[in-house]
N, C-alpha and C positions, 0 to 999 in steps of 0.2 A: 413436450413442454413448449409453450409458446414463447418465442423470443421477442423482446420488446424492440421497437423500431429505434434506430439511432437518433440521438438528440443533437440539434445544431448548437454548438458552443459559441459564446461571444467571441468576437475577433480580439486577438491579443493586442494590447495597447502598445503603441510605438514608443511610449515614454515610460517604461517600467522604472520603478524606484530601485536603485542598486541595492543588493542584499545587505551590504555593509552599512547602509543608511538607517536600517531598522534594528533595534536592539530589544530583546525580550525583557520584560520587567524583572527586577531582582528576585521578587517572590511571585511565581506564576499564579494566575488565578486558579480557583478551585477546579473549574472545569478542565483547565490545562493539565493539572496534576492527575485528574481522573483519566484523561486521554493518555497520559504517560504510562499509568499503571496498566491500562487495558492494552495499549500498544505492546508493552512488555510481555503480557500474556499471549498476544497474537504471535509475537516474535518467537516465544518459547515453543508454540505449536509448530511454527515453520521450521525451527531448528531441530525439533524432535524428528520432523520429516527428514531433514538433511542428515542427521546423525544416526537415526534409528532405522530408517528404511532406505538403504542404499539402492534398492531395486528401482526406486523412483527416479534415480539418476543414471546416466549412461555416458559412454565416451562421446565427446563432442565431434562435430565435423561430418556426421552422416545424416542425411535426410533433413538438414536444417536444424538438427539438435545442437543447442549451444551457439547458434549463429549470432545472437544479439547479446548485448550487455546493458547495464543500467547506468546512466549518466544524468544525475539530477540537473535540470536547467536552473539558471540563476533566477529566472522569473517565469511565471506561468499564469496567464490569464488574470492579471491583476494581483496575484499573490507573489510574495518574495520568498526566496529560499532562506529558511531559518535554521540552518545547520548547527548554530551555536545555542539554540534554545534548550531548555531543560527536557522538553519532550523528545527532541532528537537525541540528546545525550542519553536519556533513559532507554530509548530503543536500542541504541548501539551498545550500551552496557549489558543489556539482556542478551544481545547477539554474541558479545564477546565471551559469554560464559560457556559457549558451546564450541565443539570442533566440527569440521565440515569435511566431506569427501574432497579429494583433489578436484580443482576446477570450479568449486562452488564458493561464491563470494557473497557475504551478507551485506545488507544495506538497511540503515535506519536513519531517517531524516524527517524534516517537517517543513511545512509552508504556512504562511499566514500574512497578516497585514497589520500595520499600526502596533507592532510589538505583541500581537496576540496570535498564538498558534491556532489554526483552524483545521489543518490536515496533518495527520501523523502517518508516515509511510514506513512499513516494515516488510522485509522480504529477502529473498536470495536470488542470485542469478547464477547460471551454470547450465550444464547439459541435463535437462529435465526430461526423463523418459515417460513419466506418468503425471501430466498436469492435473488431472482430476484428483489424484491423491493429494497433491499440494493444496488444492482448494479445500478439500475435506479437513485436512489437518489445521489449516488456518482458521476456519470457522469453528472448529471443535472447541477452541479455547474461548470463543466469545460466549458460548453457552453458559460458562461459569460466571459471567458478568451480570447476567439477568435472564429475562425471557426473550429468546430469539425467535423472530418470525421465520417463516419458510423462506429458503433461499430462492431468489428469482434470477433467471437467466436474462442477460442483456447482450445486445450486439457488441462483440469485442473490439471491433475496429479492423483496420486493414492488415494488422499483423496476425489476425486469427486467434486461435486458442479459445479460451473460455473467460467470460466475465460474469460474476455472480455478486449479488448484493443482498443484504438483510438488515433489519432493524433489531436493536436490542433494547428492551424496555427495562429500566433500572429504577431504583427507589428515588433517584434524584433527576430523572429525565430519560431521554432517549438518545441512543447512539446509533449512527448509521455506519455501515461497513460495506465496502466493495473490494473485491479481489479479482485480479486477473492471473491466469496461468497459461503458459505455453511451453514450448520445448526449450526455452531459454531463461525463464524466470517464473517465480511465484511471488506475487506482491499483494499486500493488503493495505488499504487506505481507510482510515477511520476519522470520523468527525462528530462533533456535538452540534454543528450548525443545523438548524431546522430546515431540511430540504427534502422534497419528495425523492424517493429512490430513483425514478427515471432520470431526474436532473442530476443527482449525485453520480449515477452511472455514467452520464455524459461527461461530467467533470473528470471522473476517473479515467475514462477513455481518452480524453484530451491530455491528461497528465501522462498516460502511458505512451501516447504518440510522441510526446516531447522527450520522454525519459528513456525509452527503450530504443537503442540505436544499434546499427550493425557494427560488428567488430572490425 
């Protein structure tokens, strides 16, 4: 399978807006509620992996397994962390309905600007023995949201692992999803922003570089 070339992201602004300065609207727009529901489905797929297929996880500390963890940055390439948004809360609520093997930590959050969520992030960090299985479980739940395109492989960045993206065509528009998986995390990012998959893959890669840090 051909791997797309890495995309050059925009330089991060030196004057990011503090996350506390932006508040989501009291009633989220319809596309944000849709993102929240889909993110919940993706989270359920990832947590089924965590709870139902323990062979995908392993003891950390060997061969780089479990070497990194997830720490959301306060700002990311013009977007601010919207951890108090309904979309982020919905992702976390879905995660909290499940139990996890020892050492596996769930993460549900969101990013956006001007009070509007544009990215919803759902995933788990921990000692992942089978990253490919993590990707498969994450994308499996997107198929129930609409008609999903074939998954495309993209350059994952300096941390290695795998990065795949797909589009889901629904009755009310198109959703894009990218997910990365390595021996420390399985994370999916979804958006309703109209953006070519190579560009969204580059944005996801930039987010991963900012979020996945060594323990």
